[in-house]
Structure formats: C-alpha cells, structure tokens
C-alpha positions in Angstrom: 9.4 249.3 283.0 11.7 251.6 284.9 15.3 250.7 285.7 16.0 251.4 289.4 18.7 249.8 291.6 19.9 247.8 288.6 16.5 246.2 288.4 13.6 246.8 286.0 10.5 247.8 288.1 7.0 247.7 286.6 5.7 251.2 285.9 2.5 250.4 287.8 4.4 249.6 291.0 6.6 252.7 290.7 3.5 254.8 290.1 1.8 253.3 293.1 4.9 254.0 295.3 5.4 257.6 294.2 1.7 258.5 294.4 1.4 257.1 297.9 4.4 259.1 299.1 2.6 262.2 297.9 -0.8 261.2 299.3 0.5 260.5 302.8 2.6 263.7 302.8 -0.5 265.7 301.6 -2.6 264.1 304.3 -0.3 265.2 307.1 0.1 268.6 305.6 -3.6 269.1 305.4 -3.9 268.0 309.0 -1.2 270.5 310.0 -3.1 273.4 308.3 -6.4 272.3 309.8 -5.5 271.7 313.4 -2.2 273.5 314.2 -2.4 275.8 317.2 0.0 278.3 315.6 0.5 279.7 312.2 0.9 276.5 310.0 3.6 278.1 307.9 5.7 278.9 310.9 5.2 275.4 312.3 6.1 273.7 309.1 9.1 275.7 308.0 10.5 277.0 311.3 9.5 274.6 314.0 10.5 271.3 312.2 7.0 270.4 311.0 8.1 269.5 307.5 10.9 267.2 308.9 8.4 265.5 311.2 6.0 264.9 308.3 8.7 263.5 306.2 9.8 261.1 309.0 6.2 259.8 309.5 5.7 259.6 305.8 8.8 257.5 305.4 7.7 255.2 308.2 4.2 254.9 306.7 5.5 254.0 303.2 8.1 251.6 304.6 5.2 250.0 306.6 3.3 249.5 303.3 6.4 248.0 301.7 7.1 245.6 304.6 3.4 244.6 304.7 3.7 243.4 301.1 1.4 246.0 299.6 3.9 246.7 296.7 4.1 243.0 295.7 1.1 243.5 293.4 -1.0 246.4 292.3 -4.4 244.6 292.3 -6.6 244.4 295.3 -7.6 240.8 296.0 -9.4 241.5 299.3 -10.6 244.8 300.5 -10.7 243.6 304.1 -7.1 242.5 304.0 -5.9 245.8 302.5 -7.8 247.7 305.2 -6.4 245.5 307.9 -2.8 246.0 306.6 -3.4 249.8 306.5 -4.5 249.8 310.2 -1.4 247.7 311.1 0.8 250.2 309.3 -0.9 253.1 311.1 -0.2 251.4 314.4 3.5 251.0 313.5 3.6 254.7 312.5 2.3 255.7 315.9 5.0 253.5 317.6 7.6 255.1 315.4 6.3 258.6 316.2 6.5 257.9 319.9 10.1 256.7 319.5 11.3 259.7 317.5 9.5 262.0 319.9 11.6 260.8 322.7 14.8 261.0 320.7 14.3 264.1 318.6 11.6 266.5 320.0 11.7 268.7 317.0 10.4 265.9 314.9 7.4 265.3 317.1 4.0 265.9 315.5 1.1 267.2 317.7 -1.1 264.3 318.7 -4.1 265.9 316.9 -2.2 266.3 313.7 -0.9 262.7 314.0 -4.4 261.3 314.6 -6.2 263.3 311.9 -3.3 262.8 309.4 -3.3 259.1 310.0 -7.0 258.7 309.5 -6.9 260.8 306.4 -3.9 258.8 305.1 -5.7 255.5 305.6 -8.8 256.8 303.9 -7.1 258.3 300.8 -4.7 255.3 300.3 -7.6 252.8 300.6 -9.7 254.7 298.1 -6.6 255.2 295.8 -5.8 251.4 296.0 -9.3 250.5 295.0 -9.2 253.0 292.1 -5.8 252.0 290.9 -6.5 248.3 291.1 -9.5 248.8 288.8 -8.1 251.3 286.3 -4.3 250.8 286.4 -4.1 249.0 283.0 -6.4 251.7 281.4 -4.4 254.6 283.0 -0.9 253.3 282.2 -1.6 250.9 279.4 0.3 247.7 278.8 3.2 247.5 276.5 2.1 245.3 273.6 4.7 242.6 272.8 4.9 240.7 269.6 6.9 237.4 269.8 8.8 236.5 266.6 10.3 233.1 266.3 10.2 229.9 268.3 13.2 230.3 270.6 12.5 228.7 274.1 13.3 232.1 275.6 10.2 233.5 274.0 8.1 230.7 275.5 9.5 231.4 279.0 9.0 235.2 278.5 5.4 234.7 277.4 4.7 232.5 280.4 6.2 235.0 282.8 4.1 237.9 281.3 0.9 235.8 281.5 1.5 235.0 285.2 2.6 238.6 286.1 0.0 241.0 284.9 1.5 243.8 287.0 4.7 243.6 284.8 3.1 246.1 282.4 3.4 243.9 279.4 0.8 242.0 277.3 1.6 239.5 274.5 -0.5 240.5 271.5 0.5 237.5 269.4 3.3 235.5 267.8 4.9 235.1 264.4 6.3 231.7 263.6 8.9 230.5 261.2 7.8 228.9 257.9 7.4 225.1 258.2 7.2 225.3 262.0 5.1 222.5 263.6 4.2 224.6 266.6 0.7 226.0 266.7 1.8 229.1 268.8 4.3 230.4 271.3 3.3 230.6 275.0 -0.3 230.2 274.1 -0.3 233.6 272.2 -2.5 234.0 269.1 -0.7 232.9 265.9 -0.7 236.0 263.6 1.2 234.4 260.7 4.7 233.6 259.5 8.0 235.4 259.0 7.4 236.2 255.4 4.4 238.4 256.3 6.1 240.1 259.3 5.9 243.8 257.9 2.1 243.4 257.3 1.6 241.7 260.7 3.5 244.5 262.5 1.4 247.2 260.7 -1.9 245.5 261.6 -1.0 244.5 265.2 0.8 247.8 266.2 3.0 246.3 268.9 5.0 248.5 271.3 8.0 246.2 271.0 9.0 243.3 268.8 10.9 240.5 270.6 12.9 238.3 268.2 14.0 234.8 269.0 14.9 233.0 265.8 18.0 231.6 264.1 16.7 233.1 260.9 17.5 236.6 262.2 21.1 236.0 261.1 20.1 235.5 257.5 20.4 238.4 255.1 16.7 238.4 254.1 15.2 238.4 257.6 17.9 240.8 258.9 16.9 243.3 256.1 13.2 243.0 257.1 14.1 243.7 260.8 16.4 246.5 259.8 13.6 248.2 257.8 11.2 247.8 260.8 13.8 249.5 263.0 14.2 252.4 260.6 10.5 252.7 260.6 10.5 253.4 264.4 9.8 249.9 265.7 11.3 248.9 269.0 13.1 245.5 268.3 14.8 243.5 271.0 16.5 240.2 271.3 14.6 237.5 273.2 17.4 236.8 275.7 17.9 240.5 276.5 14.1 241.0 277.0 13.9 237.9 279.1 16.7 239.3 281.4 15.2 242.8 281.7 11.6 241.6 282.3 12.2 238.5 284.5 15.3 239.7 286.4 17.3 236.6 285.4 19.8 235.6 282.7 18.7 233.2 279.9 21.5 230.7 280.5 20.9 228.8 277.3 21.5 232.0 275.3 24.9 232.9 276.8 27.8 233.1 274.3 30.9 231.4 275.8 32.9 234.3 274.6 31.0 236.5 277.1 32.7 234.5 279.9 36.1 233.9 278.3 36.9 237.3 276.8 34.4 239.7 278.4 34.0 241.0 282.0 30.2 241.1 281.8 29.9 238.2 284.3 32.7 239.4 286.6 32.1 241.5 289.7 33.4 245.1 289.7 36.7 245.2 291.7 35.6 248.3 293.7 32.3 246.7 294.7 34.1 243.4 295.5 36.3 245.0 298.1 33.5 247.3 299.4 31.3 244.3 299.9 34.2 242.6 301.8 34.8 245.6 304.1 31.0 246.0 304.8 30.7 242.3 305.6 33.6 242.4 308.1 32.1 245.5 309.7 28.6 244.1 310.0 30.0 240.8 311.2 32.0 242.5 314.0 29.2 244.8 314.9 26.6 242.0 314.9 28.7 239.8 317.1 29.1 242.6 319.6 25.4 243.6 319.6 23.9 240.1 319.5 26.5 238.4 321.8 23.9 238.1 324.7 21.4 236.6 322.3 23.9 234.2 320.9 24.9 233.2 324.4 21.3 232.7 325.5 20.5 230.5 322.4 23.6 228.4 323.0 22.6 227.9 326.7 19.0 226.9 325.7 20.2 224.4 323.2 22.8 223.0 325.6 20.1 222.5 328.2 17.5 221.0 325.9 19.4 218.6 323.7 22.5 216.4 323.6 25.4 216.5 321.2 27.1 219.5 319.5 25.3 222.8 319.7 27.1 224.4 316.8 27.3 222.9 313.3 30.1 223.7 310.8 28.9 222.4 307.5 31.3 222.3 304.5 30.4 224.7 301.7 32.1 226.0 298.5 32.9 229.7 298.5 34.8 232.3 296.4 37.0 230.8 293.7 35.8 227.3 294.6 37.6 227.4 298.0 35.9 225.3 300.7 34.9 226.8 304.0 32.8 225.9 307.1 29.4 227.6 307.4 28.4 228.0 311.1 24.8 227.6 312.4 23.2 226.5 315.6 22.3 222.8 315.2 18.4 222.6 315.5 16.0 219.8 314.7 13.2 221.5 312.7 10.7 218.8 313.5 11.0 219.4 317.2 10.7 223.2 316.6 7.2 222.7 315.2 5.9 222.1 318.7 6.7 225.6 319.9 8.6 226.5 323.0 12.1 228.0 323.1 13.2 226.0 320.0 10.2 227.1 318.0 10.9 230.7 319.0 14.5 230.4 317.9 13.4 229.0 314.5 10.6 231.5 314.0 13.0 234.5 314.4 15.9 232.7 312.5 18.2 233.0 315.5 19.9 229.7 314.6 21.6 231.7 311.8 23.4 234.2 314.0 26.7 232.2 314.0 27.0 233.1 310.3 28.2 236.5 311.6 31.5 234.7 312.1 31.6 233.8 308.4 30.9 237.5 307.6 33.8 238.5 309.7 36.2 236.0 308.2 35.1 236.9 304.6 33.8 233.4 303.8 30.3 234.9 303.3 29.0 238.3 302.1 25.7 239.8 303.1 24.4 239.3 299.6 25.4 236.7 297.1 24.6 233.2 295.6 23.6 230.5 298.1 26.6 228.6 299.5 26.3 224.9 298.3 27.8 221.7 299.5 31.0 220.5 297.7 29.4 217.2 296.5 26.4 219.1 295.0 28.8 221.6 293.3 30.8 218.9 291.7 27.8 217.2 290.2 26.0 220.4 289.2 29.1 221.8 287.5 29.1 218.8 285.2 25.4 218.9 284.5 24.6 222.6 284.1 26.6 224.9 281.8 28.3 227.9 283.4 27.4 226.7 286.9 31.0 227.3 288.2 30.7 231.0 287.3 28.6 231.7 290.4 31.8 231.1 292.5 33.4 234.2 291.1 31.8 236.1 294.0 31.4 235.3 297.6 28.3 233.4 298.6 25.8 235.4 300.6 23.6 235.1 303.7 20.8 236.2 301.4 20.7 236.7 297.6 18.8 237.7 294.5 17.8 234.1 293.9 16.7 233.6 297.5 14.2 236.5 297.6 12.3 235.6 294.4 8.7 234.6 294.9 9.2 231.4 293.0 12.2 230.4 295.1 10.4 227.6 297.1 9.9 225.7 293.9 12.9 227.1 292.0 15.0 224.5 290.3 18.8 224.7 290.1 18.9 226.1 286.6 16.4 228.8 287.6 18.4 229.7 290.6 21.6 229.9 288.5 19.8 232.4 286.1 19.0 234.7 289.1 22.6 234.3 290.4 24.1 235.3 287.0 21.8 238.3 286.8 23.0 239.4 290.2 26.7 238.9 289.2 26.1 240.8 286.0 24.5 243.7 287.8 26.3 243.8 291.1 26.1 247.1 292.9 25.5 248.5 296.4 22.0 249.6 295.3 21.1 246.1 294.3 22.5 244.7 297.5 20.4 247.1 299.5 17.3 246.1 297.5 18.0 242.5 298.3 18.5 243.2 302.0 15.3 245.2 302.2 13.4 242.4 300.4 14.8 239.8 302.8 13.8 241.9 305.8 10.3 242.3 304.4 10.0 238.5 303.8 11.2 237.8 307.3 8.8 240.4 308.7 5.8 238.9 306.9 6.9 235.4 307.9 7.2 236.3 311.5 4.0 238.3 311.6 2.1 235.4 310.0 
C-alpha cells in the first residue's frame, strides 16, 4: 500500500490512476500529431496545446473518479464500464466547451478533441479489461501471516477477505498453544507458536502480523526478534489494522496515549486553519446560495405548515452544545417527487448549515454531530467516545464517506473518527471532500 494524503491507498488503485493519466495524455498527444493543421511541436509547446491537453486529461480523470471507477479495480460489467466511459467523454466535451469560452489558448481543435476522446475511451476500456484480469499477477498480493488470536487479527482478516483490491492476501494463521480456536478469520491453520520459525520459512510471508499477549514474554519476544533480524517484516495487529482499514482499533488503545500523548489531539495549526476556512466557506456559501436558500424557504413555506427551519441540539467542540440548522422536511412526502423531492435529491435542505460553518460550530470535515442524549449514553458505554469532541464536528467526515457507513455501528464509526483525529491534515480534509462530492454525484445521477 502507498501512503498518500495521510491514507494508505492500495497499490492497484494507485497504479490504475497513474496509468490512466498517462494513457489519456498519450491519446490526445497522438491525436495532435496526427491531425494538427500546423507543426505539432509548435502547436504543443508554443500555442498552448500542452496546457489544453493537461486540462482535458484532468477533467477526464476526474470524471473517472466521480463515476466511481476507482472504487475497485475489477470489472464486474463490461457494458457498465463502457457506459461510464461514454458519460465521462460527454462531460469532457462540456468542460472543453466551457474552457474554450473562458480561455481560448486552452481550446483543442475539434478534430483533435474527437479523435483523442475516441482513442482515450478505446485504450482505457482495453486497459481496464486487461488490468482487471491480470492485476494480481502483475502487482502481486502481499502475503500476510496472522500470529495469535487477538480480535484485531480476526477483523483484519475479514477486511482483507472482503476487499481483494487492498493488495493483501492472508496465507494462514499461527495459534497459541492450547488455543481452542480452529483458525483466525477462516485462514488455514499452519501450526502453533512453538513452530513459528519453521512456519515462516515454509510459508514465506511478506509480513507477519502479531496479535498475542505472549509477544511480551521473553521466549516469544526472542523468536520475533530473530525473525526481524533475518529480514522479516513484523507488525503489530492494531497498527496493521489501522493502516489497512483506515480506522483505529479502539480496544487496543493504551489509556496513556490519551492522557500523556498528543497522538489523538488535533494539530494546533490545522485546528485554526480549519476554523478560518470554515468561516470563509460559510460566508461565501451564504452569499452565493442566498437566492437558492430563499427559494427553498419560499417553497417550504407555501407547501407546508409549521416552522420551515429546524434548530436541533447537538454536541460540538469540547462537549459544548450548539444548534444545528436545517430546513425542516418530511422525507416520506419527498418520495413522491415534486419540489420537495428535488430539494432532498440535491441535499438543498442542508444549506442552512452554512450558518454553523460561519459561527464555528461546524467544520467542513469532522465527526458527525450527535444529539446530547445520545452522547451522554454512548460516553458511558463506549470507551474513549468523548475523545471525538476534541475537534469540531463536520458537515461531512471520514466515517461518513466509508462504504460501510449505512450499516456502520457506533463503535465502528468511532474507529473512523479517531483515525481522522490522529491523521488530521488539509490533504485528508480535501480527500474527504472529494469523496463526498463523488458520492453525492453518483447518488444524484442514479
């Protein structure tokens, strides 16, 4: 896996992304050399051709991203992939028309645009089919050996099994002597701790993930130390779980990490930068979307009785209560379509949250803002739950964009929130915002 934007990205996804940037750029370069009316070199380097190609390539790749084509590397339906590529091409043409009117030097000749787009669709379609079939053979999967019976190993193994694009494959497990379990995460049982050196030699794992209380004993520690000196990659179960799954293993947190360490505290610089950006976006958003907000308010006032705006109590930074603003909408009535359905489909009922951004009660990115009564109960039931209030809650967040979020329990959501707090940065915030926009785009297009 590759660490990018404070997140570990599968090598397969990164390879797919970089290769398709090169393929699209090469397609439009080939079209320029084949169809340009003037010397292609003069056009590319002196008439702004290179910048035009880079602009269209960026739009093309962003279209692939927003269409969900980087969510997985395996092609499930050739027809769907082809349909999505045609849709992305249409968006690229719209973008090209827009930039042509705003910046003429970035305009590509229509013949170059047509031929380059056809060539891009063809090569990316062929590349997708090829990569889907041979990705694991080309890149290879990291072979993981699970040592011990810690629940983090079970969760890690289950995640790897359900995410083949992660680039990992569990080769087997090694259990503790006297253990009643038959295996861990359904992996083949290769033996017991006493035979660990021989098992490692025969299995040849890429990394050994250890999750056992016996690792603290002198005998097992010496064995692991010898394996490390022999060149083996040995990792702790909780650390690997965090890196691979993008969430913190809550049950493995040492209380000292919260009491004496700043590992789960937001960086001061990012804290204030996030506050300033939130205020700016809130003010700009209220100015730009004021006509839309006024129109939605008018529609709701004419179509329903009672208050138009809701101000629900929520818990924010440092456990301070605040009011979260939204337009009050009955989701059941929205299912019938009409103006209310349009408002819900495009999430216009959330525009009043711009006020919360402006006042600093909300940030663009952060944990979900919960009701005070829920927070009181959950803080007593779930360890470290109050830690999520060391940052501002967000309009969107790392936990909210996860694919499992519709069925995510409170503990799972806390694991994602703590991962975000531990890795807070502007790059991670931008990644969350882009993922949220992509999800909204797919939801609206669907």
